[in-house]
C-alpha positions in Angstrom: 0.0 0.0 0.0 1.5 3.4 -1.0 2.5 5.7 1.8 0.1 8.6 2.4 1.5 11.9 1.2 2.4 14.5 3.9 2.1 18.2 4.1 3.8 20.5 6.6 3.4 24.2 7.4 6.5 24.9 5.3 5.1 23.0 2.3 1.7 24.7 2.6 3.1 28.3 2.9 5.5 27.6 0.0 2.6 26.6 -2.2 0.5 29.7 -1.1 3.5 31.9 -1.8 4.2 30.4 -5.2 3.0 27.1 -6.7 6.0 27.1 -9.1 8.4 27.3 -6.2 6.5 24.4 -4.6 7.0 22.4 -7.8 10.8 22.9 -7.9 11.2 22.4 -4.2 9.0 19.3 -3.6 7.8 17.8 -6.9 10.4 18.2 -9.7 13.8 16.8 -8.8 15.6 19.2 -11.2 15.0 21.9 -8.6 17.5 20.5 -6.1 20.4 21.4 -8.3 19.5 25.1 -8.0 19.2 25.2 -4.2 21.8 27.3 -2.4 22.8 27.4 1.3 21.2 30.3 3.2 22.9 32.1 6.0 19.7 32.7 7.8 18.9 29.0 7.8 22.3 28.2 9.2 21.9 30.9 11.9 18.4 29.8 12.9 19.3 26.1 13.0 22.3 26.8 15.2 20.2 28.7 17.7 17.4 26.1 17.6 19.9 23.3 18.4 21.2 25.1 21.4 17.8 26.0 22.7 16.6 22.5 22.2 19.3 21.3 24.6 18.8 24.1 27.1 15.1 23.5 27.4 15.3 19.7 27.3 14.8 18.7 30.9 16.6 15.4 30.2 19.7 17.1 28.9 21.8 18.1 31.9 24.8 19.2 29.8 23.4 22.7 28.9 21.9 24.4 31.9 24.0 27.5 32.4 25.0 30.4 30.3 28.6 29.2 29.8 27.3 25.7 28.8 24.9 27.2 26.3 27.7 29.3 24.8 29.9 26.2 24.6 27.1 24.3 22.9 26.6 27.3 20.5 30.3 27.2 19.5 30.1 23.4 18.9 26.8 23.7 16.9 27.7 26.7 14.7 26.9 26.2 11.0 28.9 28.3 8.7 27.1 27.5 5.4 25.6 30.3 3.2 27.5 33.3 4.5 28.9 35.6 1.8 32.1 36.5 3.7 34.0 35.9 6.9 32.9 39.3 8.1 29.2 38.6 7.6 29.6 35.3 9.5 31.5 36.9 12.4 28.7 39.5 12.7 26.0 36.8 12.7 28.0 34.7 15.2 28.2 37.7 17.6 24.5 38.4 17.3 23.7 34.8 18.0 25.9 34.8 21.1 24.1 37.8 22.4 20.7 36.3 21.7 21.6 33.1 23.6 23.1 34.9 26.6 20.0 37.1 27.0 17.6 34.2 26.6 19.4 31.9 29.0 19.8 34.6 31.7 16.2 35.6 31.5 15.1 32.0 32.0 17.5 31.4 34.9 16.5 34.6 36.7 12.8 34.0 36.3 12.2 30.3 35.8 8.8 29.2 34.5 6.6 27.0 36.6 5.5 25.2 33.4 6.9 21.8 32.6 8.5 21.3 29.2 7.0 18.2 27.7 8.7 18.1 24.3 11.5 19.9 22.4 11.9 19.6 18.6 9.1 17.0 18.4 7.3 16.1 15.2 3.6 15.6 15.4 1.4 13.9 12.8 -2.4 13.7 12.3 -4.5 12.1 9.5 -6.3 14.5 7.2 -7.9 12.1 4.8 -6.0 12.4 1.5 -2.8 13.4 3.4 -1.2 13.5 6.8 -0.4 16.8 8.3 3.0 16.9 10.0 4.8 19.6 11.9 7.9 19.9 14.0 7.3 22.0 17.1 10.2 23.8 18.8 8.8 23.4 22.3 5.7 22.3 24.1 5.0 23.3 27.7 2.4 22.1 30.2 1.2 24.8 32.6 -0.2 24.2 36.1 -3.8 24.8 35.0 -3.4 22.1 32.3 -2.9 24.5 29.4 -0.6 23.2 26.6 1.5 25.9 25.2 3.3 25.7 21.8 6.4 27.8 21.7 8.0 28.7 18.4 11.3 30.5 18.1 11.8 33.1 15.4 15.5 33.9 15.0 15.0 36.7 12.5 12.3 38.6 14.3 12.7 41.7 16.4 9.0 42.1 17.3 5.9 40.0 17.4 2.2 40.8 18.1 -0.9 38.8 19.0 -2.1 39.4 15.4 1.1 37.9 14.1 0.5 34.7 15.9 -3.2 34.7 15.0 -2.5 35.0 11.3 0.4 32.5 11.2 -0.6 29.4 9.3 2.2 27.3 10.9 0.9 28.2 14.4 -2.6 27.3 13.4 -1.3 23.9 12.1 0.5 23.3 15.3 -2.6 24.1 17.4 -4.5 21.6 15.3 -1.8 18.9 15.7 -1.6 19.5 19.5 -5.5 19.6 19.8 -5.5 16.1 18.4 -2.7 15.0 20.8 -4.4 16.7 23.8 -8.1 16.8 23.0 -9.2 17.7 26.6 -6.7 20.5 27.2 -6.7 24.2 26.4 -4.1 24.9 23.7 -2.3 28.2 23.0 0.5 29.2 20.6 3.4 31.5 21.4 6.0 33.1 19.1 9.2 34.2 20.7 11.1 36.9 18.7 14.6 35.8 19.7 16.4 39.0 18.7 14.5 41.0 21.4 13.0 38.4 23.7 9.6 39.8 22.9 6.8 37.2 22.7 3.1 37.1 22.0 0.4 34.4 22.3 -2.9 33.4 20.7 -5.4 30.6 21.3 -7.8 29.6 18.5 -11.5 29.1 19.4 -12.7 25.6 18.8 -15.1 26.7 16.0 -12.2 28.6 14.3 -9.9 25.5 14.6 -12.7 23.3 13.1 -13.1 25.7 10.2 -9.3 25.8 9.7 -9.2 22.1 9.6 -11.9 22.0 6.9 -10.1 24.7 4.9 -6.8 22.8 5.2 -8.3 19.6 3.9 -9.5 21.5 0.8 -6.2 23.3 0.3 -4.3 20.0 0.8 -6.3 18.3 -1.9 -5.6 21.3 -4.2 -1.8 21.0 -3.5 -1.8 17.3 -4.1 -3.8 17.4 -7.4 -2.3 20.5 -9.0 -0.8 19.9 -12.4 2.5 21.5 -11.8 3.9 20.8 -15.2 1.2 23.1 -16.7 1.7 26.0 -14.3 2.9 29.2 -16.0 5.4 31.0 -13.7 4.2 34.4 -12.6 6.7 37.1 -11.6 6.3 38.1 -7.9 8.3 40.3 -5.5 10.0 37.2 -4.1 11.4 36.2 -7.5 14.8 38.1 -7.3 15.7 36.2 -4.1 14.5 32.8 -5.4 16.9 30.0 -6.2 14.6 28.8 -9.0 14.5 32.1 -11.1 16.8 30.7 -13.8 14.3 27.8 -14.3 11.3 30.1 -14.5 13.1 32.4 -17.0 13.2 29.4 -19.4 9.4 29.5 -19.7 8.4 31.4 -22.9 5.5 33.1 -21.1 7.4 34.2 -18.0 7.8 38.0 -17.9 9.1 40.4 -15.3 6.4 42.9 -14.7 
């Protein structure tokens, strides 16, 4: 029996941003030869790896600022930077972010219990399975389950940002199915400032989101990607696949 296809928040947002980019990223193997390393991916992944260890209650090796910084040095990924100077600047920024985050947590520890770090969840959606990797899941004393998502490139975040974020809605749906009898809320942490904001979807809104997601998932799975005509968008100049789109006779920069 063939394995059920999977969709993730990243796949879904990629499709919504540009079906052609989705094609080259997930459908047509030719796209992989055009992918380039991104400095912001390296930077974010490095921070996530250290924060995973720091918040993992089963990992006793990273529990102080010095240990976190040592883990940061060991975990540093240098791919995608345009110059040694750019990398050095990013390394210093990451160090400051970690120092601030760890010191805030140590000075004012949360009474919540961290249940999971970097855990992938999965739920059946009929034609496909929805999957999502969550940075952290906390359980509060009142039973509330909190999804915590780190954003390494953000300086600010608002409640409206969380409410409109498709990934955060997907995570709430995944965790609702995992903890059907618990209140669920989602929180985004802007790591560059330490600012955070939260939002909890009402049950009716979550049910409607699930219905809409099933329809969107079917559209993504049944799209005839070979017949899509690339359309120039503001994201095109930064896209790895622009050379592929320019080969299409009907592709024009507006």
